[in-house]
Short mmCIF file of the C-alpha atoms (twelve columns), coordinates in Angstrom:
data_MODEL
# 
_entry.id   MODEL 
# 
loop_
_atom_site.group_PDB 
_atom_site.id 
_atom_site.type_symbol 
_atom_site.label_atom_id 
_atom_site.label_alt_id 
_atom_site.label_comp_id 
_atom_site.label_asym_id 
_atom_site.label_seq_id 
_atom_site.Cartn_x 
_atom_site.Cartn_y 
_atom_site.Cartn_z 
_atom_site.pdbx_PDB_model_num 
ATOM 1   C CA . MET A 1   -0.667  9.047   5.963   1 
ATOM 2   C CA . ILE A 2   -4.413  8.405   5.833   1 
ATOM 3   C CA . THR A 3   -5.583  5.704   8.255   1 
ATOM 4   C CA . LEU A 4   -8.836  4.379   9.678   1 
ATOM 5   C CA . ARG A 5   -8.819  3.637   13.397  1 
ATOM 6   C CA . ASP A 6   -11.311 2.108   15.809  1 
ATOM 7   C CA . LEU A 7   -13.684 4.302   17.790  1 
ATOM 8   C CA . HIS A 8   -12.320 5.474   21.171  1 
ATOM 9   C CA . LYS A 9   -14.151 6.707   24.253  1 
ATOM 10  C CA . ASN A 10  -12.469 10.101  23.772  1 
ATOM 11  C CA . ASP A 11  -14.387 10.511  20.485  1 
ATOM 12  C CA . LEU A 12  -17.655 11.317  22.313  1 
ATOM 13  C CA . LYS A 13  -17.537 15.092  21.713  1 
ATOM 14  C CA . LEU A 14  -16.040 14.719  18.229  1 
ATOM 15  C CA . LEU A 15  -18.954 12.600  16.982  1 
ATOM 16  C CA . PHE A 16  -21.467 14.897  18.681  1 
ATOM 17  C CA . ASP A 17  -20.117 17.946  16.822  1 
ATOM 18  C CA . TRP A 18  -20.029 16.120  13.497  1 
ATOM 19  C CA . ALA A 19  -23.551 14.744  13.935  1 
ATOM 20  C CA . ASN A 20  -25.004 18.217  14.575  1 
ATOM 21  C CA . ASN A 21  -23.315 19.840  11.606  1 
ATOM 22  C CA . PHE A 22  -25.927 21.650  9.482   1 
ATOM 23  C CA . THR A 23  -25.237 19.703  6.278   1 
ATOM 24  C CA . VAL A 24  -25.121 16.362  8.106   1 
ATOM 25  C CA . ARG A 25  -28.511 16.956  9.714   1 
ATOM 26  C CA . LYS A 26  -29.953 18.173  6.406   1 
ATOM 27  C CA . ASN A 27  -29.034 14.875  4.703   1 
ATOM 28  C CA . ALA A 28  -29.834 12.576  7.643   1 
ATOM 29  C CA . LEU A 29  -33.022 10.532  8.025   1 
ATOM 30  C CA . ASN A 30  -33.620 12.223  11.386  1 
ATOM 31  C CA . LYS A 31  -33.174 15.926  10.744  1 
ATOM 32  C CA . GLN A 32  -33.674 17.110  14.336  1 
ATOM 33  C CA . GLU A 33  -30.696 18.453  16.270  1 
ATOM 34  C CA . ILE A 34  -29.283 15.788  18.576  1 
ATOM 35  C CA . LYS A 35  -29.299 16.583  22.293  1 
ATOM 36  C CA . TRP A 36  -26.136 16.002  24.308  1 
ATOM 37  C CA . GLU A 37  -27.762 13.659  26.835  1 
ATOM 38  C CA . HIS A 38  -29.250 11.544  24.045  1 
ATOM 39  C CA . HIS A 39  -25.896 11.411  22.298  1 
ATOM 40  C CA . GLN A 40  -24.177 10.193  25.472  1 
ATOM 41  C CA . VAL A 41  -26.619 7.292   25.800  1 
ATOM 42  C CA . TRP A 42  -26.285 6.434   22.097  1 
ATOM 43  C CA . PHE A 43  -22.477 6.591   22.215  1 
ATOM 44  C CA . LYS A 44  -22.251 4.296   25.236  1 
ATOM 45  C CA . LYS A 45  -24.440 1.714   23.505  1 
ATOM 46  C CA . LYS A 46  -22.396 1.880   20.306  1 
ATOM 47  C CA . MET A 47  -19.093 1.485   22.164  1 
ATOM 48  C CA . ASN A 48  -20.297 -1.865  23.516  1 
ATOM 49  C CA . ALA A 49  -22.407 -3.036  20.570  1 
ATOM 50  C CA . ALA A 50  -21.441 -6.273  18.833  1 
ATOM 51  C CA . ASN A 51  -23.668 -5.469  15.854  1 
ATOM 52  C CA . SER A 52  -22.125 -2.087  15.055  1 
ATOM 53  C CA . HIS A 53  -18.693 -0.965  13.821  1 
ATOM 54  C CA . ILE A 54  -17.551 2.674   13.968  1 
ATOM 55  C CA . PHE A 55  -14.218 3.934   12.629  1 
ATOM 56  C CA . ILE A 56  -12.518 7.349   12.502  1 
ATOM 57  C CA . LEU A 57  -10.605 8.559   9.437   1 
ATOM 58  C CA . GLU A 58  -7.370  10.387  10.238  1 
ATOM 59  C CA . ASP A 59  -4.717  12.105  8.150   1 
ATOM 60  C CA . GLU A 60  -1.634  12.003  10.382  1 
ATOM 61  C CA . THR A 61  -3.127  13.309  13.671  1 
ATOM 62  C CA . VAL A 62  -6.094  15.212  12.223  1 
ATOM 63  C CA . SER A 63  -9.561  13.633  12.474  1 
ATOM 64  C CA . ILE A 64  -11.303 13.846  9.090   1 
ATOM 65  C CA . GLY A 65  -14.543 11.898  9.388   1 
ATOM 66  C CA . GLN A 66  -16.441 8.871   10.680  1 
ATOM 67  C CA . ILE A 67  -18.004 5.784   9.155   1 
ATOM 68  C CA . ARG A 68  -20.485 3.444   10.838  1 
ATOM 69  C CA . PHE A 69  -21.853 0.013   9.938   1 
ATOM 70  C CA . ASP A 70  -25.060 -1.058  11.739  1 
ATOM 71  C CA . ARG A 71  -26.538 -4.539  11.417  1 
ATOM 72  C CA . ILE A 72  -30.095 -4.438  10.018  1 
ATOM 73  C CA . ASN A 73  -30.597 -8.193  9.852   1 
ATOM 74  C CA . GLU A 74  -28.462 -11.318 9.770   1 
ATOM 75  C CA . ASN A 75  -26.758 -10.473 6.486   1 
ATOM 76  C CA . LEU A 76  -27.404 -6.751  5.907   1 
ATOM 77  C CA . PHE A 77  -25.558 -3.745  7.333   1 
ATOM 78  C CA . GLU A 78  -26.426 -0.087  6.847   1 
ATOM 79  C CA . ILE A 79  -23.536 2.268   6.204   1 
ATOM 80  C CA . ASP A 80  -23.393 5.878   7.407   1 
ATOM 81  C CA . TYR A 81  -20.479 8.266   6.984   1 
ATOM 82  C CA . SER A 82  -19.709 11.957  7.334   1 
ATOM 83  C CA . ILE A 83  -16.707 14.177  6.637   1 
ATOM 84  C CA . ASP A 84  -15.670 17.201  8.689   1 
ATOM 85  C CA . GLU A 85  -16.887 20.336  6.891   1 
ATOM 86  C CA . ASN A 86  -13.300 21.628  6.586   1 
ATOM 87  C CA . TYR A 87  -12.302 18.607  4.487   1 
ATOM 88  C CA . ARG A 88  -15.260 18.142  2.151   1 
ATOM 89  C CA . GLY A 89  -14.749 18.164  -1.591  1 
ATOM 90  C CA . LYS A 90  -11.227 16.709  -1.288  1 
ATOM 91  C CA . GLY A 91  -11.947 13.057  -2.035  1 
ATOM 92  C CA . TYR A 92  -12.122 11.877  1.578   1 
ATOM 93  C CA . GLY A 93  -15.620 10.463  1.080   1 
ATOM 94  C CA . SER A 94  -14.484 7.684   -1.249  1 
ATOM 95  C CA . LYS A 95  -11.373 7.098   0.875   1 
ATOM 96  C CA . ILE A 96  -13.362 6.560   4.078   1 
ATOM 97  C CA . ILE A 97  -15.782 4.193   2.331   1 
ATOM 98  C CA . GLN A 98  -13.032 2.149   0.668   1 
ATOM 99  C CA . LEU A 99  -10.998 1.879   3.870   1 
ATOM 100 C CA . GLY A 100 -14.184 1.225   5.809   1 
ATOM 101 C CA . ILE A 101 -15.073 -1.701  3.561   1 
ATOM 102 C CA . THR A 102 -11.636 -3.223  4.187   1 
ATOM 103 C CA . LYS A 103 -12.010 -2.787  7.955   1 
ATOM 104 C CA . PHE A 104 -15.578 -4.073  7.958   1 
ATOM 105 C CA . TYR A 105 -14.753 -7.355  6.246   1 
ATOM 106 C CA . GLN A 106 -11.979 -7.980  8.746   1 
ATOM 107 C CA . HIS A 107 -14.794 -8.370  11.312  1 
ATOM 108 C CA . GLU A 108 -17.701 -9.791  9.302   1 
ATOM 109 C CA . GLU A 109 -18.355 -12.619 6.847   1 
ATOM 110 C CA . SER A 110 -17.687 -12.084 3.153   1 
ATOM 111 C CA . THR A 111 -21.391 -12.713 2.432   1 
ATOM 112 C CA . ALA A 112 -22.452 -9.591  4.368   1 
ATOM 113 C CA . ILE A 113 -24.156 -6.930  2.237   1 
ATOM 114 C CA . LEU A 114 -23.656 -3.194  2.779   1 
ATOM 115 C CA . ARG A 115 -26.512 -0.756  2.134   1 
ATOM 116 C CA . GLY A 116 -26.361 3.019   1.903   1 
ATOM 117 C CA . LEU A 117 -29.295 5.451   1.729   1 
ATOM 118 C CA . VAL A 118 -28.654 8.773   -0.003  1 
ATOM 119 C CA . GLN A 119 -31.119 11.644  -0.226  1 
ATOM 120 C CA . GLU A 120 -32.072 12.076  -3.871  1 
ATOM 121 C CA . ASP A 121 -30.642 15.602  -4.178  1 
ATOM 122 C CA . ASN A 122 -27.320 14.696  -2.484  1 
ATOM 123 C CA . ILE A 123 -25.419 14.292  -5.748  1 
ATOM 124 C CA . ALA A 124 -21.962 14.295  -4.104  1 
ATOM 125 C CA . SER A 125 -22.724 11.301  -1.872  1 
ATOM 126 C CA . SER A 126 -24.328 9.403   -4.749  1 
ATOM 127 C CA . LYS A 127 -21.159 9.848   -6.809  1 
ATOM 128 C CA . THR A 128 -19.052 8.736   -3.840  1 
ATOM 129 C CA . PHE A 129 -20.987 5.490   -3.419  1 
ATOM 130 C CA . LEU A 130 -20.836 4.725   -7.135  1 
ATOM 131 C CA . LYS A 131 -17.094 5.456   -7.199  1 
ATOM 132 C CA . SER A 132 -16.690 2.994   -4.311  1 
ATOM 133 C CA . SER A 133 -18.264 0.130   -6.321  1 
ATOM 134 C CA . PHE A 134 -21.762 0.364   -4.802  1 
ATOM 135 C CA . MET A 135 -24.672 -0.404  -7.124  1 
ATOM 136 C CA . GLU A 136 -27.933 1.548   -7.267  1 
ATOM 137 C CA . VAL A 137 -30.653 -1.016  -6.514  1 
ATOM 138 C CA . GLY A 138 -33.753 1.113   -5.991  1 
ATOM 139 C CA . SER A 139 -35.248 3.908   -3.930  1 
ATOM 140 C CA . GLU A 140 -37.708 4.495   -1.117  1 
ATOM 141 C CA . VAL A 141 -39.616 7.421   0.362   1 
ATOM 142 C CA . ILE A 142 -38.934 8.237   4.013   1 
ATOM 143 C CA . ASN A 143 -40.638 11.190  5.703   1 
ATOM 144 C CA . GLU A 144 -41.825 12.417  2.293   1 
ATOM 145 C CA . LEU A 145 -38.261 12.493  0.911   1 
ATOM 146 C CA . ARG A 146 -36.927 10.062  -1.680  1 
ATOM 147 C CA . TYR A 147 -33.711 8.190   -0.912  1 
ATOM 148 C CA . ILE A 148 -31.606 6.244   -3.407  1 
ATOM 149 C CA . ILE A 149 -30.567 2.780   -2.174  1 
ATOM 150 C CA . TYR A 150 -27.001 1.640   -2.880  1 
ATOM 151 C CA . GLU A 151 -25.647 -1.826  -2.116  1 
ATOM 152 C CA . TYR A 152 -22.186 -3.353  -2.005  1 
ATOM 153 C CA . ARG A 153 -21.391 -7.067  -2.218  1 
ATOM 154 C CA . LEU A 154 -17.822 -8.210  -1.733  1 
ATOM 155 C CA . VAL A 155 -16.330 -9.766  -4.847  1 
ATOM 156 C CA . ALA A 156 -13.556 -12.228 -4.008  1 
ATOM 157 C CA . LYS A 157 -10.332 -11.128 -5.700  1 
ATOM 158 C CA . THR A 158 -7.015  -12.851 -6.178  1 
ATOM 159 C CA . TYR A 159 -3.685  -11.043 -6.147  1 
ATOM 160 C CA . VAL A 160 -0.306  -12.454 -7.138  1 
ATOM 161 C CA . ILE A 161 2.852   -11.467 -5.243  1 
ATOM 162 C CA . LEU A 162 5.827   -12.031 -7.546  1 
ATOM 163 C CA . SER A 163 9.225   -12.031 -5.833  1 
ATOM 164 C CA . SER A 164 12.370  -14.130 -5.948  1 
ATOM 165 C CA . GLN A 165 13.630  -12.974 -2.541  1 
ATOM 166 C CA . LYS A 166 13.062  -14.564 0.872   1 
ATOM 167 C CA . TRP A 167 12.453  -11.238 2.637   1 
ATOM 168 C CA . ASN A 168 9.167   -10.808 0.741   1 
ATOM 169 C CA . ALA A 169 7.630   -14.034 2.119   1 
ATOM 170 C CA . GLU A 170 6.238   -12.379 5.270   1 
ATOM 171 C CA . LEU A 171 4.547   -9.762  3.094   1 
ATOM 172 C CA . VAL A 172 2.095   -12.363 1.760   1 
ATOM 173 C CA . PHE A 173 1.066   -13.548 5.233   1 
ATOM 174 C CA . SER A 174 0.601   -9.982  6.436   1 
ATOM 175 C CA . LEU A 175 -1.613  -9.053  3.470   1 
ATOM 176 C CA . LYS A 176 -3.747  -12.141 4.086   1 
ATOM 177 C CA . ARG A 177 -4.354  -10.905 7.628   1 
ATOM 178 C CA . LYS A 178 -5.320  -7.442  6.400   1 
ATOM 179 C CA . PHE A 179 -7.570  -8.750  3.603   1 
ATOM 180 C CA . PRO A 180 -8.939  -12.063 4.966   1 
ATOM 181 C CA . HIS A 181 -11.529 -12.429 2.190   1 
ATOM 182 C CA . TYR A 182 -9.048  -11.973 -0.673  1 
ATOM 183 C CA . ASN A 183 -6.654  -14.570 -2.043  1 
ATOM 184 C CA . PHE A 184 -2.915  -13.911 -2.254  1 
ATOM 185 C CA . VAL A 185 -0.773  -16.261 -4.329  1 
ATOM 186 C CA . GLU A 186 3.016   -16.132 -4.111  1 
ATOM 187 C CA . ILE A 187 5.200   -16.888 -7.140  1 
ATOM 188 C CA . ILE A 188 8.937   -17.107 -6.473  1 
ATOM 189 C CA . ASP A 189 10.295  -19.135 -9.376  1 
ATOM 190 C CA . ARG A 190 10.738  -17.705 -12.848 1 
ATOM 191 C CA . LYS A 191 9.554   -20.944 -14.489 1 
ATOM 192 C CA . ASP A 192 6.189   -20.611 -12.720 1 
ATOM 193 C CA . PHE A 193 5.561   -17.059 -13.944 1 
ATOM 194 C CA . LEU A 194 3.831   -18.081 -17.152 1 
ATOM 195 C CA . LEU A 195 0.706   -16.803 -18.867 1 
ATOM 196 C CA . GLN A 196 -0.872  -20.263 -18.768 1 
ATOM 197 C CA . ASN A 197 -0.454  -20.366 -14.977 1 
ATOM 198 C CA . LEU A 198 -1.887  -16.871 -14.512 1 
ATOM 199 C CA . GLU A 199 -4.889  -17.811 -16.644 1 
ATOM 200 C CA . LYS A 200 -5.675  -20.498 -14.074 1 
ATOM 201 C CA . ILE A 201 -5.186  -18.109 -11.130 1 
ATOM 202 C CA . LYS A 202 -7.031  -15.191 -12.803 1 
ATOM 203 C CA . PRO A 203 -5.401  -12.451 -10.691 1 
ATOM 204 C CA . HIS A 204 -6.907  -9.005  -10.352 1 
ATOM 205 C CA . THR A 205 -3.371  -7.573  -10.092 1 
ATOM 206 C CA . VAL A 206 0.196   -8.887  -10.061 1 
ATOM 207 C CA . PHE A 207 2.315   -7.052  -7.476  1 
ATOM 208 C CA . ILE A 208 6.077   -7.292  -8.047  1 
ATOM 209 C CA . PRO A 209 8.175   -6.271  -4.997  1 
ATOM 210 C CA . HIS A 210 11.482  -7.709  -6.263  1 
ATOM 211 C CA . TRP A 211 12.139  -9.254  -9.660  1 
ATOM 212 C CA . SER A 212 15.225  -9.171  -11.869 1 
ATOM 213 C CA . TYR A 213 13.669  -10.435 -15.088 1 
ATOM 214 C CA . ILE A 214 11.717  -8.880  -17.928 1 
ATOM 215 C CA . ILE A 215 7.926   -9.110  -17.532 1 
ATOM 216 C CA . PRO A 216 6.594   -10.728 -20.753 1 
ATOM 217 C CA . GLN A 217 4.372   -8.468  -22.829 1 
ATOM 218 C CA . GLU A 218 1.725   -11.188 -23.109 1 
ATOM 219 C CA . ILE A 219 1.360   -11.005 -19.317 1 
ATOM 220 C CA . PHE A 220 1.348   -7.256  -18.628 1 
ATOM 221 C CA . THR A 221 -1.058  -6.568  -21.502 1 
ATOM 222 C CA . LYS A 222 -3.590  -9.064  -20.097 1 
ATOM 223 C CA . TYR A 223 -3.106  -8.527  -16.344 1 
ATOM 224 C CA . GLU A 224 -2.342  -5.354  -14.432 1 
ATOM 225 C CA . CYS A 225 1.243   -5.653  -13.187 1 
ATOM 226 C CA . ILE A 226 2.618   -3.229  -10.598 1 
ATOM 227 C CA . VAL A 227 6.346   -3.136  -9.914  1 
ATOM 228 C CA . PHE A 228 8.095   -1.396  -7.011  1 
ATOM 229 C CA . HIS A 229 11.214  0.495   -8.083  1 
ATOM 230 C CA . MET A 230 13.643  1.911   -5.535  1 
ATOM 231 C CA . THR A 231 14.011  5.396   -7.045  1 
ATOM 232 C CA . ASP A 232 12.004  8.598   -7.328  1 
ATOM 233 C CA . LEU A 233 10.970  8.006   -10.936 1 
ATOM 234 C CA . PRO A 234 11.567  9.157   -13.608 1 
ATOM 235 C CA . TYR A 235 14.990  9.525   -11.949 1 
ATOM 236 C CA . GLY A 236 16.818  6.202   -11.868 1 
ATOM 237 C CA . ARG A 237 15.099  4.151   -14.531 1 
ATOM 238 C CA . GLY A 238 16.953  0.942   -15.280 1 
ATOM 239 C CA . GLY A 239 18.823  -1.773  -13.427 1 
ATOM 240 C CA . SER A 240 20.556  -2.070  -10.035 1 
ATOM 241 C CA . PRO A 241 18.819  0.985   -8.529  1 
ATOM 242 C CA . LEU A 242 20.011  0.438   -4.948  1 
ATOM 243 C CA . GLN A 243 23.670  0.043   -5.892  1 
ATOM 244 C CA . ASN A 244 23.575  2.984   -8.294  1 
ATOM 245 C CA . LEU A 245 21.985  5.210   -5.646  1 
ATOM 246 C CA . ILE A 246 24.659  4.353   -3.077  1 
ATOM 247 C CA . VAL A 247 27.474  4.829   -5.606  1 
ATOM 248 C CA . GLN A 248 26.084  8.319   -6.228  1 
ATOM 249 C CA . GLY A 249 26.200  9.046   -2.493  1 
ATOM 250 C CA . LYS A 250 22.429  9.099   -1.933  1 
ATOM 251 C CA . LYS A 251 21.335  8.708   1.704   1 
ATOM 252 C CA . SER A 252 17.629  8.306   0.992   1 
ATOM 253 C CA . THR A 253 15.279  7.563   -1.872  1 
ATOM 254 C CA . LYS A 254 11.644  6.930   -2.712  1 
ATOM 255 C CA . ILE A 255 10.017  3.670   -3.678  1 
ATOM 256 C CA . SER A 256 7.819   4.159   -6.739  1 
ATOM 257 C CA . ALA A 257 4.877   1.834   -7.433  1 
ATOM 258 C CA . LEU A 258 4.304   1.879   -11.174 1 
ATOM 259 C CA . LYS A 259 2.314   0.040   -13.800 1 
ATOM 260 C CA . VAL A 260 4.378   -2.181  -16.074 1 
ATOM 261 C CA . VAL A 261 4.424   -1.026  -19.703 1 
ATOM 262 C CA . GLN A 262 6.579   -1.848  -22.720 1 
ATOM 263 C CA . GLU A 263 9.264   0.727   -21.900 1 
ATOM 264 C CA . ILE A 264 11.295  -0.190  -18.807 1 
ATOM 265 C CA . ASP A 265 10.277  1.749   -15.665 1 
ATOM 266 C CA . ALA A 266 8.261   4.236   -17.739 1 
ATOM 267 C CA . GLY A 267 4.745   3.345   -16.607 1 
ATOM 268 C CA . PRO A 268 2.364   5.631   -14.711 1 
ATOM 269 C CA . ILE A 269 2.854   5.951   -10.938 1 
ATOM 270 C CA . PHE A 270 0.335   4.819   -8.299  1 
ATOM 271 C CA . LEU A 271 2.210   6.290   -5.324  1 
ATOM 272 C CA . LYS A 272 5.667   6.891   -3.830  1 
ATOM 273 C CA . LYS A 273 7.046   6.411   -0.318  1 
ATOM 274 C CA . LYS A 274 10.254  7.702   1.277   1 
ATOM 275 C CA . MET A 275 12.971  5.329   2.497   1 
ATOM 276 C CA . ASN A 276 16.471  5.790   3.920   1 
ATOM 277 C CA . LEU A 277 19.466  3.875   2.561   1 
ATOM 278 C CA . LEU A 278 21.284  3.062   5.796   1 
ATOM 279 C CA . GLY A 279 22.706  -0.406  6.439   1 
ATOM 280 C CA . THR A 280 23.531  -3.383  4.261   1 
ATOM 281 C CA . ALA A 281 21.678  -4.174  1.049   1 
ATOM 282 C CA . GLU A 282 19.718  -6.925  2.802   1 
ATOM 283 C CA . GLU A 283 18.771  -4.618  5.683   1 
ATOM 284 C CA . ILE A 284 17.550  -2.054  3.150   1 
ATOM 285 C CA . PHE A 285 15.500  -4.668  1.278   1 
ATOM 286 C CA . ILE A 286 13.901  -5.856  4.525   1 
ATOM 287 C CA . ARG A 287 13.045  -2.242  5.377   1 
ATOM 288 C CA . ALA A 288 11.644  -1.788  1.869   1 
ATOM 289 C CA . ASN A 289 9.483   -4.886  2.344   1 
ATOM 290 C CA . THR A 290 7.473   -3.180  5.102   1 
ATOM 291 C CA . ILE A 291 7.063   -0.049  2.987   1 
ATOM 292 C CA . VAL A 292 5.973   -2.061  -0.062  1 
ATOM 293 C CA . GLU A 293 3.430   -3.941  2.056   1 
ATOM 294 C CA . ASN A 294 1.884   -0.630  3.136   1 
ATOM 295 C CA . MET A 295 1.879   0.571   -0.469  1 
ATOM 296 C CA . ILE A 296 0.061   -2.559  -1.651  1 
ATOM 297 C CA . PHE A 297 -2.469  -2.068  1.130   1 
ATOM 298 C CA . GLU A 298 -3.090  1.526   -0.018  1 
ATOM 299 C CA . ILE A 299 -3.434  0.521   -3.668  1 
ATOM 300 C CA . ILE A 300 -6.019  -2.162  -2.847  1 
ATOM 301 C CA . ALA A 301 -7.899  -0.408  -0.043  1 
ATOM 302 C CA . HIS A 302 -7.996  3.045   -1.688  1 
ATOM 303 C CA . GLY A 303 -8.501  1.805   -5.245  1 
ATOM 304 C CA . LEU A 304 -5.633  4.055   -6.370  1 
ATOM 305 C CA . GLN A 305 -5.260  4.934   -10.041 1 
ATOM 306 C CA . PRO A 306 -1.867  5.693   -11.645 1 
ATOM 307 C CA . LYS A 307 -0.726  9.030   -13.032 1 
ATOM 308 C CA . ASP A 308 1.843   9.643   -15.757 1 
ATOM 309 C CA . GLN A 309 5.421   10.259  -14.683 1 
ATOM 310 C CA . GLN A 310 6.516   13.887  -14.553 1 
ATOM 311 C CA . GLY A 311 10.029  15.143  -15.339 1 
ATOM 312 C CA . VAL A 312 13.037  14.220  -17.456 1 
ATOM 313 C CA . PRO A 313 14.134  10.561  -17.165 1 
ATOM 314 C CA . PHE A 314 17.587  9.719   -15.816 1 
ATOM 315 C CA . PHE A 315 18.821  6.206   -16.558 1 
ATOM 316 C CA . PHE A 316 20.871  3.729   -14.534 1 
ATOM 317 C CA . LYS A 317 22.930  0.919   -16.051 1 
ATOM 318 C CA . ARG A 318 22.589  -2.570  -14.628 1 
ATOM 319 C CA . ARG A 319 25.709  -3.650  -12.774 1 
ATOM 320 C CA . THR A 320 27.656  -6.752  -13.787 1 
ATOM 321 C CA . PRO A 321 29.293  -9.286  -11.407 1 
ATOM 322 C CA . GLU A 322 32.707  -7.987  -12.438 1 
ATOM 323 C CA . MET A 323 31.779  -4.572  -11.002 1 
ATOM 324 C CA . SER A 324 31.723  -6.121  -7.516  1 
ATOM 325 C CA . LYS A 325 35.508  -6.151  -7.500  1 
ATOM 326 C CA . ILE A 326 36.682  -3.474  -5.074  1 
ATOM 327 C CA . ASP A 327 38.278  -0.524  -6.794  1 
ATOM 328 C CA . THR A 328 41.777  -0.265  -5.334  1 
ATOM 329 C CA . LYS A 329 41.769  3.444   -6.146  1 
ATOM 330 C CA . LEU A 330 39.053  4.201   -3.579  1 
ATOM 331 C CA . ASP A 331 40.588  6.758   -1.237  1 
ATOM 332 C CA . THR A 332 37.942  7.191   1.511   1 
ATOM 333 C CA . ILE A 333 36.812  4.741   4.173   1 
ATOM 334 C CA . GLU A 334 33.178  5.705   3.489   1 
ATOM 335 C CA . ALA A 335 33.410  4.815   -0.215  1 
ATOM 336 C CA . LEU A 336 34.919  1.420   0.605   1 
ATOM 337 C CA . TYR A 337 32.223  0.775   3.219   1 
ATOM 338 C CA . ASP A 338 29.509  1.695   0.706   1 
ATOM 339 C CA . GLN A 339 30.864  -0.736  -1.882  1 
ATOM 340 C CA . ILE A 340 30.810  -3.600  0.622   1 
ATOM 341 C CA . ARG A 341 27.379  -2.899  2.138   1 
ATOM 342 C CA . MET A 342 25.544  -2.258  -1.120  1 
ATOM 343 C CA . LEU A 343 26.335  -5.810  -2.302  1 
ATOM 344 C CA . ASP A 344 25.664  -7.577  0.995   1 
ATOM 345 C CA . ALA A 345 22.448  -9.517  0.287   1 
ATOM 346 C CA . ASP A 346 21.439  -12.971 -0.924  1 
ATOM 347 C CA . GLY A 347 21.602  -13.244 -4.679  1 
ATOM 348 C CA . TYR A 348 24.173  -10.493 -5.118  1 
ATOM 349 C CA . PRO A 349 27.892  -10.988 -5.896  1 
ATOM 350 C CA . ASN A 350 29.626  -9.720  -2.745  1 
ATOM 351 C CA . ALA A 351 32.363  -7.109  -2.891  1 
ATOM 352 C CA . TYR A 352 35.717  -8.815  -3.328  1 
ATOM 353 C CA . LEU A 353 39.461  -8.523  -3.837  1 
ATOM 354 C CA . GLU A 354 41.608  -11.153 -5.466  1 
ATOM 355 C CA . THR A 355 45.185  -12.239 -5.862  1 
ATOM 356 C CA . GLU A 356 46.718  -14.779 -8.158  1 
ATOM 357 C CA . PHE A 357 45.684  -17.611 -5.836  1 
ATOM 358 C CA . PHE A 358 42.821  -16.345 -3.635  1 
ATOM 359 C CA . LYS A 359 39.532  -14.447 -3.749  1 
ATOM 360 C CA . TYR A 360 38.463  -12.455 -0.654  1 
ATOM 361 C CA . GLU A 361 34.717  -11.723 -0.312  1 
ATOM 362 C CA . PHE A 362 33.546  -9.099  2.202   1 
ATOM 363 C CA . THR A 363 30.209  -9.037  4.082   1 
ATOM 364 C CA . ARG A 364 28.647  -7.717  7.328   1 
ATOM 365 C CA . ALA A 365 30.675  -4.518  7.188   1 
ATOM 366 C CA . SER A 366 30.475  -2.051  10.058  1 
ATOM 367 C CA . LEU A 367 31.929  1.451   9.894   1 
ATOM 368 C CA . LYS A 368 33.625  2.404   13.161  1 
ATOM 369 C CA . THR A 369 34.005  6.135   13.914  1 
ATOM 370 C CA . GLY A 370 34.845  6.857   10.299  1 
ATOM 371 C CA . GLU A 371 38.354  5.443   10.669  1 
ATOM 372 C CA . LYS A 372 38.053  1.698   10.196  1 
ATOM 373 C CA . ILE A 373 35.784  -1.031  8.867   1 
ATOM 374 C CA . ILE A 374 35.120  -4.315  10.631  1 
ATOM 375 C CA . ALA A 375 33.803  -6.979  8.243   1 
ATOM 376 C CA . ASP A 376 33.537  -10.721 7.700   1 
ATOM 377 C CA . VAL A 377 35.858  -12.114 5.043   1 
ATOM 378 C CA . ARG A 378 35.421  -15.365 3.150   1 
ATOM 379 C CA . ILE A 379 38.634  -16.589 1.513   1 
ATOM 380 C CA . ILE A 380 38.274  -18.817 -1.523  1 
ATOM 381 C CA . LYS A 381 41.201  -20.612 -3.124  1 
ATOM 382 C CA . LYS A 382 41.124  -20.309 -6.882  1 
# 
């Protein structure tokens, strides 16, 4: 997973090597090789500077590049970035800028302006800045070389989180902490999810972690809607994905973030993330909530674009309440346990048995050594 972390004192040698790379020096304002003793002094100042922010891009445990924001005046910061020579040409430039912008505005006011200077013949960096929503605002000559000036001004955006489930509530608060200058509006009631309401909110995107209703065409054609489906699409299009996966004996799955289109679960994919299927349905949904939060962060921070689904679709049928009745022909303890746990969440009809006079609903099942199940039972007189 690609992340952007704060500068650490152990990064002294790493930044020194990157700074003295031939291509970096060629495109820098100061083209002289940096001496070690000068770098040490500079690094110490930057580590303690309140008017400078330096971050390191990592892919898992590999350091990919650095990005720095230096205050020029009260409202203007200059941006500088570089990518390790082994990872150039792979799209990391736009990733480090986009993630850097997100990190930067967690520390500074939304009115702060970012400025980048790019040597006129550095076409790759110019494209990277433009791809990252910077605007070309002019040029200037420095040391007889012309530099293009790019600027970025934060545009306040509003995102809607559409979910009918309580376990998604924390997701909104967490996203507000990660993107303090963006607005996140939560919609939980079907009657509030109307085009006329969205026209007042004017969302950039509608994220849909958990929703059991059809998204109206008038909404998804006007606003980008991204739904999170608990299968490795195109496998598992359709309803009740979690229950269908468990019935088929699946132990893990992928959550697919896809754009809503007319055909159900057929839209292009932004990204997928792995998830295991252990525990009750509610435990799985809570686990999925954390994964979905990280996916939303990636979509916003990286500016991800969707790609068409690949492969032959496999369709699931939506389960009915009557299908929650325990099949008395189940002959393994594991199959019985799966039927109870996959329906154990708010809003789902729990697994049950019934007699002429009583209905027995099962929750909180625990499988003990593969020989017995301990569960809560609610007995309802008909």
